[in-house]
N, CA, C and O of each residue as an XYZ file, in Angstrom:
516
protein
N      -8.419     52.948    -76.454
C      -7.020     53.226    -76.726
C      -6.493     54.179    -75.660
O      -7.173     55.131    -75.276
N      -5.277     53.916    -75.185
C      -4.647     54.780    -74.195
C      -3.583     55.649    -74.849
O      -2.822     55.195    -75.703
N      -3.548     56.904    -74.429
C      -2.514     57.838    -74.848
C      -1.731     58.195    -73.597
O      -2.309     58.637    -72.604
N      -0.423     58.005    -73.640
C       0.410     58.344    -72.494
C       0.782     59.818    -72.578
O       1.230     60.300    -73.619
N       0.596     60.508    -71.497
C       0.781     61.953    -71.483
C       2.179     62.384    -71.905
O       2.345     63.462    -72.475
N       3.160     61.580    -71.641
C       4.539     61.945    -71.967
C       4.889     61.718    -73.443
O       5.912     62.226    -73.901
N       4.075     60.972    -74.202
C       4.444     60.578    -75.558
C       3.730     61.295    -76.696
O       4.289     61.381    -77.789
N       2.544     61.805    -76.497
C       1.681     62.161    -77.613
C       1.739     63.618    -78.063
O       1.127     63.951    -79.078
N       2.435     64.490    -77.365
C       2.558     65.886    -77.763
C       1.236     66.654    -77.654
O       1.099     67.721    -78.254
N       0.271     66.136    -76.907
C      -0.997     66.832    -76.706
C      -0.856     67.835    -75.564
O       0.021     67.698    -74.711
N      -1.721     68.834    -75.556
C      -1.777     69.814    -74.479
C      -3.110     69.612    -73.754
O      -4.071     70.348    -73.977
N      -3.146     68.597    -72.879
C      -4.383     68.232    -72.208
C      -4.681     69.163    -71.041
O      -3.792     69.558    -70.286
N      -5.971     69.504    -70.918
C      -6.483     70.292    -69.804
C      -7.708     69.587    -69.240
O      -8.461     68.948    -69.975
N      -7.899     69.707    -67.949
C      -9.051     69.106    -67.283
C     -10.298     69.945    -67.574
O     -10.264     71.169    -67.441
N     -11.406     69.293    -67.973
C     -12.647     70.004    -68.277
C     -13.592     70.097    -67.088
O     -14.217     71.137    -66.878
N     -13.705     69.036    -66.312
C     -14.658     69.029    -65.211
C     -14.064     69.693    -63.969
O     -12.855     69.642    -63.742
N     -14.934     70.318    -63.169
C     -14.472     70.968    -61.943
C     -14.205     69.963    -60.829
O     -13.279     70.124    -60.034
N     -15.040     68.918    -60.789
C     -14.957     67.912    -59.743
C     -14.703     66.558    -60.398
O     -15.286     66.253    -61.439
N     -13.847     65.757    -59.804
C     -13.575     64.419    -60.324
C     -14.863     63.610    -60.370
O     -15.649     63.620    -59.423
N     -15.074     62.901    -61.496
C     -16.294     62.130    -61.726
C     -16.110     60.678    -61.312
O     -14.991     60.237    -61.045
N     -17.202     59.942    -61.260
C     -17.178     58.566    -60.789
C     -18.097     57.718    -61.665
O     -19.195     58.151    -62.015
N     -17.648     56.505    -62.021
C     -18.502     55.544    -62.721
C     -18.178     54.143    -62.187
O     -17.473     54.006    -61.187
N     -18.689     53.116    -62.849
C     -18.505     51.738    -62.376
C     -17.032     51.318    -62.338
O     -16.662     50.439    -61.561
N     -16.188     51.941    -63.176
C     -14.767     51.590    -63.231
C     -13.907     52.400    -62.262
O     -12.714     52.132    -62.117
N     -14.506     53.386    -61.600
C     -13.744     54.198    -60.650
C     -13.845     55.684    -60.958
O     -14.742     56.119    -61.680
N     -12.931     56.446    -60.413
C     -12.942     57.897    -60.597
C     -12.140     58.281    -61.836
O     -11.233     57.562    -62.258
N     -12.499     59.444    -62.417
C     -11.803     59.926    -63.608
C     -12.055     61.412    -63.807
O     -12.974     61.984    -63.223
N     -11.232     62.021    -64.634
C     -11.415     63.398    -65.080
C     -11.543     63.385    -66.596
O     -10.921     62.564    -67.269
N     -12.349     64.297    -67.133
C     -12.453     64.463    -68.579
C     -11.337     65.415    -68.994
O     -11.241     66.534    -68.490
N     -10.501     64.960    -69.912
C      -9.382     65.764    -70.381
C      -9.613     66.145    -71.847
O     -10.233     65.397    -72.603
N      -9.105     67.315    -72.232
C      -9.346     67.890    -73.547
C      -8.034     68.468    -74.055
O      -7.367     69.214    -73.338
N      -7.654     68.130    -75.292
C      -6.424     68.694    -75.869
C      -6.748     70.064    -76.451
O      -7.609     70.187    -77.322
N      -6.061     71.083    -75.970
C      -6.287     72.443    -76.458
C      -5.835     72.628    -77.900
O      -6.278     73.566    -78.563
N      -4.972     71.764    -78.394
C      -4.492     71.899    -79.766
C      -5.403     71.235    -80.790
O      -5.810     71.873    -81.760
N      -5.727     69.965    -80.586
C      -6.463     69.233    -81.623
C      -7.895     68.908    -81.249
O      -8.670     68.499    -82.114
N      -8.274     69.075    -79.988
C      -9.659     68.936    -79.591
C     -10.122     67.558    -79.149
O     -11.301     67.397    -78.835
N      -9.243     66.548    -79.109
C      -9.723     65.232    -78.679
C     -10.000     65.245    -77.177
O      -9.397     66.003    -76.418
N     -10.936     64.376    -76.774
C     -11.305     64.256    -75.366
C     -11.115     62.822    -74.919
O     -11.179     61.891    -75.722
N     -10.884     62.658    -73.640
C     -10.757     61.327    -73.089
C     -10.856     61.348    -71.580
O     -10.945     62.412    -70.966
N     -10.839     60.155    -70.979
C     -10.928     60.010    -69.528
C      -9.544     59.721    -68.960
O      -8.821     58.855    -69.454
N      -9.197     60.443    -67.936
C      -7.937     60.213    -67.234
C      -8.258     59.576    -65.891
O      -8.867     60.202    -65.023
N      -7.841     58.317    -65.729
C      -8.102     57.584    -64.486
C      -6.850     57.517    -63.610
O      -6.931     57.140    -62.441
N      -5.708     57.877    -64.162
C      -4.467     57.921    -63.399
C      -3.725     59.189    -63.814
O      -4.290     60.022    -64.522
N      -2.529     59.344    -63.408
C      -1.785     60.559    -63.761
C      -0.886     60.364    -64.980
O      -0.076     61.236    -65.295
N      -1.023     59.221    -65.671
C      -0.087     58.903    -66.731
C      -0.705     58.761    -68.117
O      -0.005     58.912    -69.118
N      -2.008     58.471    -68.194
C      -2.597     58.189    -69.505
C      -4.033     58.683    -69.596
O      -4.687     58.952    -68.588
N      -4.503     58.794    -70.837
C      -5.869     59.213    -71.140
C      -6.504     58.128    -72.004
O      -5.896     57.672    -72.973
N      -7.718     57.713    -71.660
C      -8.467     56.747    -72.469
C      -9.230     57.513    -73.538
O     -10.074     58.353    -73.226
N      -8.931     57.221    -74.802
C      -9.574     57.882    -75.937
C     -10.554     56.906    -76.559
O     -10.254     55.721    -76.700
N     -11.744     57.410    -76.937
C     -12.713     56.504    -77.566
C     -12.270     56.162    -78.992
O     -11.378     56.811    -79.538
N     -12.886     55.156    -79.586
C     -12.483     54.623    -80.886
C     -12.523     55.600    -82.039
O     -11.779     55.430    -83.005
N     -13.369     56.625    -81.974
C     -13.497     57.569    -83.090
C     -12.275     58.462    -83.250
O     -12.060     59.012    -84.330
N     -11.483     58.619    -82.219
C     -10.370     59.567    -82.243
C      -9.006     58.900    -82.290
O      -8.007     59.540    -81.961
N      -8.930     57.634    -82.689
C      -7.657     56.899    -82.622
C      -6.548     57.549    -83.445
O      -5.403     57.602    -82.995
N      -6.861     58.042    -84.636
C      -5.827     58.649    -85.484
C      -5.254     59.889    -84.802
O      -4.034     60.033    -84.718
N      -6.107     60.781    -84.317
C      -5.653     61.987    -83.630
C      -4.871     61.649    -82.367
O      -3.933     62.355    -81.996
N      -5.267     60.563    -81.714
C      -4.688     60.228    -80.417
C      -3.212     59.878    -80.501
O      -2.462     60.136    -79.561
N      -2.786     59.294    -81.611
C      -1.401     58.854    -81.733
C      -0.424     60.011    -81.609
O       0.606     59.889    -80.947
N      -0.736     61.108    -82.229
C       0.141     62.277    -82.201
C      -0.684     63.525    -82.426
O      -1.516     63.558    -83.333
N      -0.476     64.532    -81.637
C      -1.196     65.788    -81.817
C      -0.664     66.456    -83.085
O       0.523     66.766    -83.184
N      -1.548     66.670    -84.043
C      -1.106     67.149    -85.357
C      -1.550     68.563    -85.673
O      -1.203     69.089    -86.730
N      -2.307     69.194    -84.789
C      -2.840     70.516    -85.086
C      -2.334     71.521    -84.070
O      -2.317     71.246    -82.870
N      -1.922     72.685    -84.550
C      -1.465     73.719    -83.625
C      -2.671     74.391    -82.976
O      -3.792     74.285    -83.474
N      -2.438     75.071    -81.880
C      -3.517     75.783    -81.197
C      -4.121     76.830    -82.121
O      -5.336     77.025    -82.103
N      -3.318     77.505    -82.920
C      -3.816     78.527    -83.832
C      -4.750     77.913    -84.884
O      -5.797     78.480    -85.196
N      -4.364     76.752    -85.425
C      -5.220     76.069    -86.402
C      -6.534     75.633    -85.768
O      -7.595     75.769    -86.376
N      -6.464     75.106    -84.538
C      -7.668     74.660    -83.839
C      -8.580     75.846    -83.544
O      -9.791     75.751    -83.743
N      -8.022     76.967    -83.070
C      -8.814     78.166    -82.792
C      -9.474     78.689    -84.056
O     -10.628     79.115    -84.029
N      -8.739     78.658    -85.166
C      -9.307     79.133    -86.433
C     -10.464     78.236    -86.872
O     -11.500     78.736    -87.309
N     -10.298     76.923    -86.762
C     -11.365     76.003    -87.152
C     -12.580     76.174    -86.249
O     -13.714     76.102    -86.721
N     -12.360     76.397    -84.967
C     -13.463     76.630    -84.029
C     -14.216     77.905    -84.406
O     -15.447     77.925    -84.394
N     -13.481     78.970    -84.741
C     -14.116     80.231    -85.150
C     -14.921     80.047    -86.434
O     -16.021     80.586    -86.556
N     -14.385     79.293    -87.390
C     -15.103     79.045    -88.641
C     -16.384     78.271    -88.374
O     -17.424     78.579    -88.956
N     -16.324     77.270    -87.502
C     -17.530     76.507    -87.159
C     -18.590     77.405    -86.523
O     -19.769     77.307    -86.863
N     -18.181     78.275    -85.608
C     -19.128     79.207    -84.996
C     -19.679     80.171    -86.044
O     -20.871     80.479    -86.050
N     -18.801     80.647    -86.932
C     -19.197     81.587    -87.979
C     -20.280     80.968    -88.863
O     -21.255     81.632    -89.215
N     -20.106     79.718    -89.213
C     -21.042     79.052    -90.119
C     -22.335     78.609    -89.447
O     -23.356     78.475    -90.122
N     -22.320     78.378    -88.138
C     -23.465     77.746    -87.494
C     -24.192     78.572    -86.440
O     -25.416     78.489    -86.345
N     -23.492     79.348    -85.663
C     -24.086     79.931    -84.457
C     -24.128     81.457    -84.462
O     -24.146     82.058    -83.387
N     -24.146     82.096    -85.603
C     -23.990     83.544    -85.605
C     -24.965     84.210    -86.576
O     -25.608     83.554    -87.395
N     -25.051     85.544    -86.453
C     -25.871     86.299    -87.392
C     -25.010     87.349    -88.088
O     -23.994     87.793    -87.553
N     -25.434     87.736    -89.284
C     -24.658     88.669    -90.099
C     -24.582     90.046    -89.455
O     -25.459     90.440    -88.686
N     -23.507     90.774    -89.790
C     -23.356     92.145    -89.309
C     -22.525     92.938    -90.310
O     -21.983     92.381    -91.265
N     -22.431     94.239    -90.082
C     -21.556     95.078    -90.897
C     -20.372     95.592    -90.083
O     -19.728     96.573    -90.457
N     -20.091     94.919    -88.963
C     -18.961     95.273    -88.108
C     -17.707     94.613    -88.669
O     -17.725     93.436    -89.029
N     -16.615     95.377    -88.740
C     -15.371     94.854    -89.317
C     -14.531     94.118    -88.280
O     -14.469     94.500    -87.112
N     -13.890     93.053    -88.745
C     -12.975     92.273    -87.920
C     -11.729     93.110    -87.612
O     -11.182     93.743    -88.514
N     -11.275     93.124    -86.361
C     -10.063     93.868    -86.034
C      -8.797     93.286    -86.665
O      -7.797     93.991    -86.798
N      -8.829     91.993    -87.058
C      -7.642     91.366    -87.653
C      -7.577     91.544    -89.163
O      -6.537     91.931    -89.696
N      -8.698     91.259    -89.872
C      -8.631     91.232    -91.342
C      -9.533     92.256    -92.023
O      -9.488     92.392    -93.245
N     -10.346     92.972    -91.264
C     -11.233     94.032    -91.749
C     -12.423     93.540    -92.569
O     -13.135     94.352    -93.159
N     -12.656     92.214    -92.618
C     -13.871     91.699    -93.244
C     -15.005     91.772    -92.231
O     -14.762     91.933    -91.035
N     -16.237     91.656    -92.702
C     -17.370     91.678    -91.786
C     -17.403     90.421    -90.927
O     -17.235     89.306    -91.422
N     -17.622     90.621    -89.632
C     -17.727     89.510    -88.694
C     -19.183     89.081    -88.591
O     -20.087     89.747    -89.094
N     -19.382     87.955    -87.927
C     -20.735     87.510    -87.581
C     -20.861     87.554    -86.064
O     -19.911     87.241    -85.346
N     -22.032     87.942    -85.582
C     -22.249     88.194    -84.159
C     -22.788     86.954    -83.461
O     -23.724     86.310    -83.936
N     -22.171     86.629    -82.311
C     -22.640     85.546    -81.447
C     -23.534     86.090    -80.325
O     -24.604     85.542    -80.060
N     -23.088     87.171    -79.666
C     -23.829     87.783    -78.554
C     -23.702     89.293    -78.645
O     -22.727     89.819    -79.182
N     -24.696     89.976    -78.114
C     -24.668     91.436    -78.039
C     -24.671     91.842    -76.567
O     -25.332     91.211    -75.743
N     -23.925     92.902    -76.244
C     -23.775     93.335    -74.854
C     -24.173     94.796    -74.709
O     -23.893     95.623    -75.577
N     -24.831     95.094    -73.599
C     -25.260     96.449    -73.310
C     -24.759     96.804    -71.915
O     -24.999     96.064    -70.962
N     -24.067     97.927    -71.792
C     -23.576     98.353    -70.481
C     -24.736     98.823    -69.615
O     -25.753     99.301    -70.116
N     -24.563     98.679    -68.318
C     -25.595     99.091    -67.382
C     -25.896    100.574    -67.561
O     -24.985    101.400    -67.628
N     -27.154    100.894    -67.635
C     -27.568    102.284    -67.807
C     -27.629    102.732    -69.261
O     -28.080    103.844    -69.538
N     -27.187    101.897    -70.193
C     -27.212    102.242    -71.615
C     -28.495    101.707    -72.251
O     -29.120    100.784    -71.730
N     -28.872    102.290    -73.367
C     -30.051    101.820    -74.091
C     -29.675    101.198    -75.426
O     -30.539    100.696    -76.145
N     -28.396    101.230    -75.760
C     -27.928    100.663    -77.021
C     -26.829     99.635    -76.773
O     -26.168     99.659    -75.734
N     -26.641     98.745    -77.720
C     -25.601     97.715    -77.630
C     -24.237     98.390    -77.728
O     -23.993     99.184    -78.636
N     -23.346     98.067    -76.778
C     -22.038     98.712    -76.733
C     -20.882     97.777    -77.080
O     -19.757     98.228    -77.292
N     -21.161     96.474    -77.138
C     -20.116     95.508    -77.507
C     -20.778     94.255    -78.051
O     -21.941     93.977    -77.759
N     -20.027     93.501    -78.844
C     -20.515     92.236    -79.388
C     -19.427     91.179    -79.255
O     -18.235     91.482    -79.324
N     -19.853     89.939    -79.063
C     -18.944     88.810    -79.181
C     -19.084     88.355    -80.625
O     -20.185     88.042    -81.080
N     -17.963     88.318    -81.348
C     -18.020     88.076    -82.785
C     -16.980     87.058    -83.231
O     -15.994     86.807    -82.538
N     -17.223     86.472    -84.413
C     -16.287     85.526    -85.017
C     -16.075     85.891    -86.482
O     -16.916     86.523    -87.121
N     -14.915     85.467    -86.988
C     -14.559     85.719    -88.380
C     -13.796     84.504    -88.911
O     -13.096     83.841    -88.146
N     -13.918     84.200    -90.204
C     -13.183     83.059    -90.759
C     -11.663     83.180    -90.648
O     -10.962     82.176    -90.775
N     -11.140     84.381    -90.414
C      -9.690     84.534    -90.263
C      -9.203     83.923    -88.952
O      -8.000     83.760    -88.748
N     -10.148     83.583    -88.057
C      -9.779     82.996    -86.778
C     -10.111     83.882    -85.594
O     -10.019     83.432    -84.452
N     -10.495     85.135    -85.833
C     -10.865     86.019    -84.721
C     -12.106     85.475    -84.033
O     -13.072     85.091    -84.694
N     -12.080     85.442    -82.709
C     -13.206     84.993    -81.899
C     -13.105     85.749    -80.586
O     -12.368     85.341    -79.688
N     -13.836     86.846    -80.466
C     -13.702     87.629    -79.249
C     -14.662     88.787    -79.166
O     -15.612     88.887    -79.942
N     -14.403     89.666    -78.207
C     -15.256     90.807    -77.920
C     -14.797     92.013    -78.729
O     -13.602     92.295    -78.818
N     -15.756     92.721    -79.317
C     -15.483     93.965    -80.027
C     -16.292     95.063    -79.353
O     -17.519     94.981    -79.294
N     -15.615     96.092    -78.841
C     -16.304     97.241    -78.262
C     -16.672     98.168    -79.406
O     -15.853     98.450    -80.281
N     -17.903     98.635    -79.391
C     -18.406     99.472    -80.479
C     -18.236    100.941    -80.113
O     -18.632    101.374    -79.031
N     -17.637    101.706    -81.037
C     -17.502    103.137    -80.801
C     -18.818    103.850    -81.135
O     -19.145    104.873    -80.533
N     -19.563    103.308    -82.087
C     -20.900    103.803    -82.416
C     -21.883    102.693    -82.083
O     -22.089    101.798    -82.903
N     -22.505    102.724    -80.890
C     -23.403    101.639    -80.487
C     -24.490    101.374    -81.511
O     -24.944    102.284    -82.206
N     -24.908    100.105    -81.595
C     -25.957     99.693    -82.533
C     -27.302    100.230    -82.093
O     -28.311     99.988    -82.756
């Protein structure tokens, strides 16, 4: 299925750094920042979407905020560990994705964290872990 860039209300961004090549020619992998569908762009006018995403392809139905929140929830449920650090947005406990230590320090000084409220980012710790 083809989605024409001027019609679908998607916010497509190029994912690959270098244009790719296959038996049908050159293409770029494009990704909608709002709803998350991916496809191949072989020209400057349309994106080829695979069969699984046909409903989403017709019209972008999710806002960037909704997509970011769903992405944070997925990370929260699957790729994180529990913590007692509070979310800067909603004050609930976040889950940690990565821990960071500044050069010369012996304790963790920041964490990359997620929360079901949609927060997904870096938290600098005033009391290192």
